[in-house]
C-alpha positions as CSV (number, residue, x, y, z in Angstrom):
1,M,24.2,-16.5,-30.3
2,K,24.0,-12.8,-29.9
3,A,21.5,-10.7,-31.8
4,T,20.2,-7.2,-31.9
5,R,16.7,-7.4,-30.5
6,K,14.4,-5.9,-27.9
7,L,14.9,-6.4,-24.2
8,I,13.3,-5.3,-20.9
9,T,15.3,-3.0,-18.7
10,V,14.5,-1.8,-15.2
11,N,15.0,1.7,-13.8
12,E,15.8,0.8,-10.2
13,E,15.2,4.4,-9.1
14,L,11.6,4.2,-10.2
15,C,11.1,0.6,-9.1
16,N,9.2,0.2,-5.8
17,G,9.6,-3.6,-5.6
18,C,5.8,-4.3,-5.9
19,G,6.4,-7.5,-7.8
20,N,3.6,-6.9,-10.3
21,C,6.0,-7.3,-13.2
22,V,7.2,-10.6,-11.9
23,T,3.8,-12.2,-12.0
24,G,3.1,-10.4,-15.3
25,C,6.0,-12.1,-17.0
26,A,4.9,-15.5,-18.4
27,E,8.6,-16.5,-19.1
28,G,9.8,-15.8,-15.5
29,A,12.5,-13.4,-16.7
30,L,12.0,-11.0,-13.8
31,A,12.5,-11.4,-10.1
32,I,12.5,-9.2,-7.0
33,I,16.1,-9.1,-5.7
34,D,17.1,-6.9,-2.8
35,G,13.8,-5.0,-3.1
36,K,14.1,-4.2,-6.8
37,A,12.9,-5.9,-10.0
38,K,15.8,-7.4,-11.9
39,L,16.2,-9.3,-15.2
40,V,17.2,-12.8,-14.2
41,N,18.7,-13.8,-17.5
42,E,18.5,-12.0,-20.9
43,V,17.8,-15.3,-22.7
44,F,14.5,-15.6,-20.7
45,C,13.2,-12.2,-22.0
46,D,11.4,-12.2,-25.3
47,G,11.2,-8.4,-25.3
48,L,7.5,-8.3,-26.2
49,G,6.8,-6.2,-23.1
50,A,3.8,-8.0,-21.6
51,C,5.0,-6.8,-18.2
52,L,5.0,-3.1,-19.0
53,G,1.3,-2.6,-18.2
54,E,1.8,-4.3,-14.8
55,C,4.3,-1.7,-13.5
56,P,2.6,1.2,-11.6
57,T,5.7,3.4,-11.6
58,G,6.9,3.2,-15.2
59,A,10.2,1.5,-14.2
60,L,10.1,-0.9,-17.1
61,K,11.3,-0.1,-20.6
62,V,11.9,-1.9,-23.8
63,V,15.3,-1.2,-25.4
64,E,17.1,-2.4,-28.5
65,V,20.4,-4.0,-27.6
66,E,22.8,-6.7,-28.8
67,V,22.4,-9.5,-26.4
68,E,22.0,-13.3,-26.4
69,D,19.0,-14.5,-28.3
70,F,15.8,-15.4,-26.6
71,D,15.9,-19.1,-25.7
72,P,12.5,-20.9,-25.5
73,E,14.1,-24.1,-24.3
74,A,15.9,-22.3,-21.5
75,V,12.6,-20.7,-20.5
76,T,10.9,-24.1,-20.4
77,R,13.6,-25.5,-18.1
78,H,13.6,-22.4,-15.9
79,L,9.8,-22.4,-15.4
80,K,9.7,-26.2,-14.8
81,A,12.4,-25.8,-12.1
82,Q,10.2,-23.2,-10.4
83,G,7.1,-25.4,-10.7
84,R,5.4,-22.9,-12.9
85,D,3.3,-23.4,-16.0
86,V,5.0,-23.2,-19.4
87,P,3.2,-20.8,-21.9
88,G,1.4,-22.7,-24.6
89,H,3.2,-20.6,-27.3
90,M,6.6,-19.0,-27.2
91,P,7.8,-16.9,-30.2
92,D,10.6,-18.1,-32.6
93,P,13.7,-16.1,-31.7
94,A,14.2,-15.2,-35.3
95,S,10.9,-13.3,-35.4
96,L,12.0,-11.1,-32.4
97,R,15.2,-9.8,-34.1
98,L,15.2,-6.4,-35.7
99,G,14.7,-6.3,-39.4
100,Q,13.0,-9.7,-39.6
101,G,9.5,-8.4,-39.9
102,G,8.1,-11.3,-38.1
103,S,5.3,-11.0,-35.5
104,A,4.7,-13.2,-32.6
105,P,1.6,-13.6,-30.4
106,K,1.9,-11.6,-27.1
107,P,1.9,-13.8,-24.0
108,H,-1.0,-13.4,-21.5
109,G,-1.0,-10.3,-19.4
110,G,0.1,-11.9,-16.1
111,C,-0.5,-14.5,-13.4
112,P,-4.1,-15.0,-12.4
113,G,-3.0,-15.1,-8.8
114,S,-2.1,-11.4,-8.9
115,R,-5.3,-10.2,-10.8
116,V,-7.1,-7.5,-8.8
117,M,-10.7,-8.4,-7.9
118,S,-13.4,-7.7,-5.4
119,M,-15.7,-10.4,-4.1
120,D,-19.4,-9.9,-3.1
121,R,-19.8,-11.5,0.2
122,H,-23.4,-10.4,0.7
123,A,-25.0,-12.6,-1.9
124,P,-27.0,-15.4,-0.2
125,Q,-26.0,-18.9,-1.0
126,T,-29.4,-20.4,-1.3
127,G,-30.0,-24.1,-1.6
128,A,-26.3,-25.0,-1.0
129,S,-25.5,-27.7,1.5
130,P,-22.1,-27.6,3.3
131,C,-20.7,-30.3,1.0
132,Q,-21.5,-28.2,-2.0
133,Q,-19.6,-25.1,-0.8
134,A,-15.9,-24.9,-1.7
135,N,-13.2,-25.1,1.0
136,V,-15.6,-26.0,3.8
137,P,-14.5,-29.2,5.6
138,R,-17.2,-31.6,6.7
139,Q,-16.6,-31.0,10.4
140,Q,-16.8,-27.3,9.9
141,S,-20.1,-25.5,9.7
142,A,-20.7,-23.8,6.4
143,G,-19.9,-20.2,6.3
144,V,-18.7,-17.3,4.2
145,S,-15.2,-15.9,4.4
146,N,-14.9,-12.2,5.3
147,L,-12.2,-11.7,2.7
148,T,-13.6,-9.3,0.1
149,H,-10.7,-8.8,-2.4
150,W,-7.6,-10.2,-4.1
151,P,-4.6,-10.1,-4.0
152,I,-3.8,-9.8,-0.3
153,Q,0.0,-9.8,-0.3
154,L,1.0,-6.2,0.2
155,R,3.7,-6.4,-2.5
156,L,1.1,-7.4,-5.0
157,V,-1.6,-4.9,-4.2
158,P,-1.5,-1.9,-6.6
159,P,-2.2,1.4,-4.9
160,T,-5.0,2.0,-7.4
161,A,-6.9,-1.1,-6.6
162,P,-10.6,-0.1,-6.3
163,F,-11.2,-1.9,-3.1
164,L,-8.7,0.4,-1.3
165,Q,-10.9,3.5,-1.6
166,N,-12.5,4.5,1.7
167,A,-11.2,1.3,3.3
168,S,-10.2,0.3,6.8
169,L,-6.8,-1.5,6.3
170,L,-5.8,-4.6,8.2
171,L,-2.0,-4.8,8.0
172,T,-1.1,-8.3,9.2
173,A,2.1,-10.3,9.6
174,D,2.1,-13.6,7.7
175,C,2.4,-15.6,10.9
176,V,-0.8,-14.2,12.5
177,P,-3.6,-16.0,10.6
178,P,-2.3,-19.5,11.4
179,S,-1.6,-18.5,15.0
180,F,-4.9,-16.9,15.9
181,P,-7.8,-19.4,15.4
182,D,-10.5,-16.7,15.0
183,F,-8.6,-14.4,12.7
184,N,-11.2,-14.3,10.0
185,E,-14.1,-13.6,12.2
186,R,-12.3,-11.4,14.8
187,F,-10.3,-9.1,12.5
188,L,-11.2,-9.4,8.8
189,A,-14.9,-8.3,8.7
190,G,-15.1,-4.8,7.2
191,R,-11.4,-4.5,6.6
192,V,-9.1,-4.8,3.6
193,L,-6.3,-7.3,4.3
194,L,-2.7,-6.6,3.5
195,L,-0.2,-9.4,4.4
196,G,3.5,-9.3,4.7
197,C,6.6,-10.3,6.7
198,P,8.6,-7.4,8.2
199,K,11.6,-9.8,8.9
200,F,12.2,-11.4,5.5
201,D,10.5,-8.9,3.1
202,D,11.8,-5.5,2.0
203,A,10.6,-3.2,4.8
204,A,11.5,0.0,2.9
205,A,9.5,-1.1,-0.1
206,Y,6.6,-1.9,2.2
207,V,6.8,1.6,3.6
208,Q,6.7,3.1,0.1
209,K,3.9,0.9,-1.1
210,L,1.7,1.7,2.0
211,A,2.5,5.4,1.7
212,D,1.4,5.3,-2.0
213,I,-1.8,3.5,-0.9
214,L,-2.5,6.2,1.7
215,T,-1.8,9.0,-0.8
216,S,-4.0,7.5,-3.5
217,N,-7.0,6.6,-1.4
218,A,-9.1,7.9,1.4
219,I,-8.1,5.4,4.1
220,K,-10.3,5.4,7.2
221,D,-7.9,3.7,9.6
222,I,-5.2,1.1,9.9
223,T,-5.2,-1.9,12.3
224,V,-1.8,-3.7,12.6
225,V,-1.9,-7.2,13.8
226,Q,1.5,-8.7,14.6
227,M,3.1,-11.5,16.6
228,E,4.7,-11.0,20.0
229,V,8.2,-11.9,18.7
230,P,10.5,-8.8,18.5
231,C,11.1,-9.0,14.7
232,C,7.4,-8.7,14.1
233,N,7.3,-5.3,15.7
234,G,8.6,-4.0,12.4
235,M,5.0,-4.2,11.1
236,T,4.0,-1.3,13.3
237,A,7.1,0.6,12.4
238,I,6.2,0.2,8.7
239,A,2.7,1.6,9.3
240,Q,4.0,4.5,11.3
241,R,6.6,5.5,8.7
242,A,4.1,5.2,5.9
243,V,1.6,7.4,7.6
244,A,4.4,10.0,8.2
245,A,5.7,9.7,4.6
246,A,2.2,10.2,3.2
247,D,1.6,13.1,5.7
248,K,-1.9,11.7,6.5
249,N,-3.8,11.8,9.8
250,V,-4.9,8.2,9.8
251,P,-5.9,6.5,13.0
252,L,-3.5,3.6,13.8
253,E,-4.0,0.7,16.2
254,T,-1.7,-2.3,16.9
255,I,-2.9,-5.7,18.2
256,V,-0.3,-8.2,19.4
257,I,-0.9,-11.9,19.2
258,T,1.0,-14.4,21.4
259,R,2.5,-17.6,19.9
260,D,-0.1,-19.7,21.6
261,G,-3.0,-17.8,19.9
262,R,-4.1,-15.1,22.4
263,I,-4.4,-11.3,22.2
264,Q,-1.6,-9.9,24.3
265,A,-2.1,-6.2,23.8
266,E,-4.0,-3.6,21.9
267,A,-2.6,-0.1,21.6
268,P,-4.1,3.0,19.9
269,G,-1.5,4.8,17.9
270,G,0.6,1.7,17.5
271,L,3.2,0.3,19.8
272,K,6.6,1.8,20.2
273,P,8.7,0.2,17.5
274,L,11.9,-1.6,18.3
275,G,13.5,-0.2,15.2
276,L,13.4,-0.7,11.5
């Protein structure tokens, strides 16, 4: 049934494809398609605007339009199909229509997995045995990860994240950490990790996001770690284009990892890109 109600719209010219709104929508109404946020289905959107505060560019807007009514049952099916949690409360569609005067509780402000946070890795873990420490297998000696922040996916990191200020960036292809056994110890200490895939993700959106990070923060340097496969060379091209777009003089180094887990090459200034 169609009704006049509020609905989220996306200004694609302003959208940088960061994905913050996707994780900020409890109903799963938004998705990144071809590098831009799009409304998946109008019946999934309750129009309450919980995603508005997640957008760093102001690309989201609530408008009043005549569309199909919000459908909580369709949202439930949609979220279950994606393996996502279903919100504990979803508003009655009637309370969302104009002129009804009803009010509905606003859903939570986003997925905990995209919440910006810094982690103190210097606090001593006194009195803790290896079996008491999380994520430490019995055969592995107890240690502390060098990861100091969250999130780590480049598309989810807002340019205003506090851990970016005065940081040394580690721009890494997704395939590197599982390929290089000593990734955490060799590369991560003292650096802010940003993960992405130059082959399957939106490279242009990555260039813009990284340029925004460079513009908004005093970045000390960038270390790109990529695989030896040709498509992975796009990671260096992304960094080079972002530095140029931000008009910043930021030292750039590229490290290439072989598929069998060795360092193949290290090059100040980045390797010559194969194209992007």
